[in-house]
N, C-alpha and C positions, 0 to 999 in steps of 0.2 A: 888268437893262435890258431894254427891249422889243426885239423883232426888228429894228424900224426903227433903234433906237439902236445895236444891235450891228452892223448892216450899215453904218451911217454911220461908226462907229468903225473898222471894218475897211477901209473905202474910204479914209479919211483916213490910216491907217497905210500903205497901199499907195502913196498919193500922196507921202507923206513919204519912204518908202524909194526911190522912183523919182526923187526930186528930184536934179538935178545939184549942188545946194547942199550935199548930204550931205558932211561933212568927211572924205572918204576919199581925196581926191587924184585922182579920175577925170578931172578937167579937164586934167590934165597929160599924159595919154596919148592918142595918136591911133590906136593899134592898126594901124599900117602905113599910115594914110591920108597922113601927111606924106611918107613915102617914095614912095608911089604917085603923089603930085603931082610928085615929082622924076623918077621913072623909069618910071611906067606911064601917063603922059599924062592924068592927071586935071586938066583945065584949064578945065572948064566945069560948069555946073549939071547938064546932061544926063549927063555922064560921071561926076560924083559920085553921082548917083542910081543909075546902073547899077552902079557899084562897090559902094556900100553895100547895095543890094538883093541883089547876089550874095553879099556877105559875110554878110548876114543868113541867107540860105538855105543856102549851101554850107559855112559855117564855124560861125557862132554857133548856129544852130538845131540843128545836128547834134552840137555839142559842149557848150558851157557851158549852153545853155538846156535841153538834154535832161538834163544832169546835175542842174540845179536841180529839174527836174520829179521826179527820183528822190530827191533829197536832202530835199525838204520832208517827204514821208511818213516817211522814215527818221528824221529829227529828231523828228517827232511820236510815232513808235513807240519812241523811245529806243534805237535800234539803233546803238550806238557802233561796232561792227565794220563795219557797212555804211557809216557816215559816214567812217570812216578809209579804207576802200577807195576811196570816191569822191574823197576829198581827195587820196589818192596818185595817182589817175588824172589829176586836174587838174595836179598838179605834174610828173608824168612826161610830159605831152603839150604842155608849153610848148616851142615849137620854136626859140626864140631866147632869149638872155640878157635881152633887154628884156621879152619876154612873161612870162618867169619872174619878173622883178623886179616887174612890174605886179601879177600875181595875188598875190604874196607881200606886197608893200607895202600894197596896197588891202585884202587880207584882214586884215593886222595892224591897220591903221587902223580898219577896220570893227569889229573885236573891241573896240578901245578905246572906240569910240562906243557899242557895245552894252552896255558896262559901266555906262553912265549910265542904262540903261533896264531891264536885267534883272539882278537880284541874283546869279544863279547863273552869270553869264557867265564870270568868272575861273575858276571850278571846271570848267565845261564844256570850256573851251579850254586848261586848264592844261598838258596834254601833247599838244595838237593844234595844230600850226602851220598854221592854217586858210588855205586859198586863198580868194580873194574870192567865187567862186560858192558855196562851202560855207558861208562866214560869212553871205552874203546869204540863203541858204536857211534858215539858223537863224532869222534875223530874220523871214522870211516864215512860218515854222512857228509863231511866237509870235503871229501875227495870227489873226483869225477867218476869214480869206479862204480860199477853195478853192485847191488847187494850181494849177488853171488860171488863176485871177485873179492869183495870186502870180507865175506865169510871165509873164503880160502885163505886170506892173509891172517885172519884171527886164528884159524885152525893151525896154520903152519907155525905161527909164533908160539902157540901152546905146545906143539910137537917138539920144537927146538928146545924149549925149556925142560920138557919132560925127559928128552933124550940126554940132555946135559946132566940132569939130576941122576939118571940111571948110570951114566958113565962114572960119576963120582961115587955113588952109593953102593953099587954092586961089589967092586968096581969093574969097569970094562975099558978096553982100549978105544982110541979115537976111531979106528977103522970099524970096530963093532958098532960104535955110536952112529957112524955114517950109514951102515947097513940098516940099522933100526930106523933111522930117519927116512931112508929111501922107501922102506916098507910103509911107514906112516904116510909119506907123501903120495904113495900109490893109492892108499885107502881114503885119503882125505876128500877127494871129489865126491865119492859115494856118500860119505858122512855128511858133507855139506848139502848134497841133494836131499838126503833124508831130513836133515834139520830144517830145511826151507819148506818142507811139506807139512810140518807140524803146526797145529793150532794151539791155542791157549790150553785147551783141555787135554792135549796130548803131550805138551811139554812137561818134563818131570825131572826131579833130582833125587832119584832113589837108587842108591848103591850101598846097601847095608854093610858089606864087608869093607868097602872103602871108608865108610863113616867110622866103623869100629877101629880100623887101623889108624885113622887120623886121631881118634880119641886116645888110643894107646900111645901114639907118638908123643903126646903131651908129657908123658913121664918116661919116655925112652931114655935109657942110661946115657948113651953116647949119640950125639946128633950133629950133623952138618947143616941141616936145613931147619927152617921154621915151621914146616908142615910135613 
């Protein structure tokens, strides 16, 4: 194929992977947003924007996004030991039962979806209980996209799910949701650039308030989401 065709194919793959319609169950998790509506005062568009922007920079970019930036080249290099170490880090840093369930369930579902598209998926993941970020990085590694563009896709997919959760849980209108998504889309490139600069000793998953809210969500009286 020509360079233009290759670029178009890679772009379409990234759009596909970032789609909230991907059958991995992402729509059923709010990653603490629903609990924050109940206990952290997220009751407006402006507060939802502030919360999700903070979550992007303080939690997502420093943790899962940084890990995906490291896992894509590891998958491409066939570095099984490195992949296993990154996967263990994800599983060890889930701070609540719900967060652990999410990455485990979405990772498992993503691997099942990958089996439809890559013949070696079952073999690759035979003895690797892949977390969601590690499974997603595998899919990104099989595209022709750069690590940078793959991280943009991963971040935008996260943003779409979080905005959808906020729209339902606050609740907000669709126009408000689009304004929040526009704000996050504006901030994602800087978050990706930061994530890609982090080494193993700088990558972290430390968001105490988010962890507490996630734990409280386990017994929240009325819930739409699984986290």
